[in-house]
C-alpha positions as CSV (number, residue, x, y, z in Angstrom):
1,X,107.8,159.8,188.4
2,X,107.4,159.7,184.7
3,X,106.2,155.7,185.3
4,X,103.7,156.9,187.7
5,X,102.1,159.5,185.5
6,X,102.2,157.0,182.5
7,X,100.6,154.3,184.7
8,X,97.7,157.0,185.7
9,X,97.2,158.0,182.1
10,X,96.6,154.3,181.2
11,X,94.4,153.6,184.1
12,X,92.1,156.7,183.1
13,X,92.2,155.7,179.5
14,X,91.0,152.3,180.6
15,X,88.1,153.9,182.8
16,X,87.0,156.0,180.1
17,X,86.6,153.0,177.3
18,X,85.1,150.6,180.1
19,X,82.4,153.3,180.4
20,X,81.9,154.3,176.8
21,X,79.1,152.4,174.7
22,X,80.9,149.7,172.6
23,X,79.1,151.4,169.3
24,X,77.0,154.4,168.9
25,X,74.1,152.5,167.3
26,X,74.0,149.9,170.4
27,X,73.2,153.0,172.3
28,X,71.0,155.0,169.7
29,X,68.0,156.0,171.7
30,X,66.7,158.4,168.7
31,X,65.7,155.7,166.3
32,X,62.8,154.3,167.0
33,X,62.7,150.5,167.4
34,X,60.4,148.7,164.8
35,X,57.1,147.3,166.3
36,X,56.9,144.3,164.0
37,X,59.9,142.3,165.7
38,X,58.2,140.8,168.6
39,X,60.5,138.8,171.2
40,X,63.4,137.8,168.6
41,X,66.0,138.9,166.3
42,X,64.9,140.6,163.1
43,X,66.9,142.0,160.4
44,X,66.0,144.7,158.0
45,X,66.9,145.0,154.3
46,X,66.6,149.1,154.8
47,X,68.4,151.5,157.1
48,X,66.3,152.8,160.4
49,X,64.4,149.2,160.4
50,X,62.4,150.1,157.0
51,X,62.2,147.3,154.1
52,X,61.6,143.8,154.3
53,X,61.8,142.3,157.7
54,X,63.6,139.2,157.9
55,X,63.3,137.1,161.1
56,X,66.2,135.5,162.3
57,X,65.8,132.3,164.7
58,X,68.3,132.8,168.0
59,X,70.7,130.0,168.4
60,X,70.2,128.5,164.8
61,X,74.4,129.3,163.9
62,X,75.5,130.9,160.8
63,X,72.7,131.8,158.6
64,X,73.4,133.4,154.9
65,X,70.9,135.9,153.9
66,X,68.5,135.8,150.7
67,X,69.1,139.7,150.7
68,X,71.6,141.9,152.4
69,X,70.4,143.5,155.7
70,X,71.1,147.2,156.5
71,X,69.8,147.3,160.4
72,X,69.1,144.9,163.0
73,X,67.3,144.4,166.3
74,X,67.3,142.2,169.2
75,X,64.2,142.3,171.2
76,X,64.9,139.5,173.6
77,X,65.0,140.9,177.2
78,X,66.3,139.6,180.8
79,X,65.9,137.3,182.5
80,X,67.4,134.5,180.4
81,X,70.3,133.0,178.4
82,X,71.5,136.1,176.4
83,X,70.8,135.8,172.4
84,X,73.5,137.2,170.3
85,X,73.6,138.0,166.7
86,X,76.8,139.0,165.0
87,X,76.5,140.1,161.3
88,X,79.1,139.6,158.8
89,X,80.2,141.4,155.4
90,X,80.5,137.9,153.4
91,X,78.7,134.8,153.3
92,X,79.5,131.6,155.4
93,X,79.9,134.0,158.5
94,X,83.3,135.2,156.9
95,X,84.7,138.7,156.4
96,X,84.5,141.4,158.5
97,X,82.1,142.0,161.4
98,X,79.7,145.0,160.5
99,X,77.4,144.6,163.6
100,X,76.7,142.7,166.9
101,X,73.6,143.2,169.1
102,X,73.1,141.6,172.6
103,X,69.8,141.8,174.7
104,X,67.6,144.7,173.8
105,X,70.3,146.2,171.2
106,X,69.8,147.5,167.7
107,X,71.8,148.8,165.0
108,X,70.0,151.0,162.9
109,X,72.6,151.6,160.0
110,X,74.9,148.5,159.1
111,X,77.8,149.5,156.9
112,X,78.7,147.6,154.6
113,X,75.6,145.6,154.1
114,X,75.4,142.3,155.9
115,X,75.7,138.9,154.0
116,X,75.5,136.6,156.9
117,X,74.6,136.4,160.5
118,X,75.7,134.1,163.2
119,X,73.0,133.7,166.0
120,X,73.8,132.1,169.3
121,X,72.4,131.8,172.8
């Protein structure tokens, strides 16, 4: 009986986790998306898509940023090969992953600041 209860609890927890968004930022409908980032991936030096816009070419591998980014958006939509941007805390795509955005996802607040981005198709 105890094993059955444990299995049910594990199954319920797994179902809840799979239904939840990966990050609150990835599902942030309150922060308006930036108009100046047409089909592509853009980083921003300020929180909430403010400051300088940093265009990030999809599929270009690891890019060390001239200035740290504090927000990012990916305006690529479906269909097609998904473009993904993973933001790292250190140069050379090293350190901690501080943000990751897939198709039509955004993150208005990257903490700590992003120093490099891995851009893949």
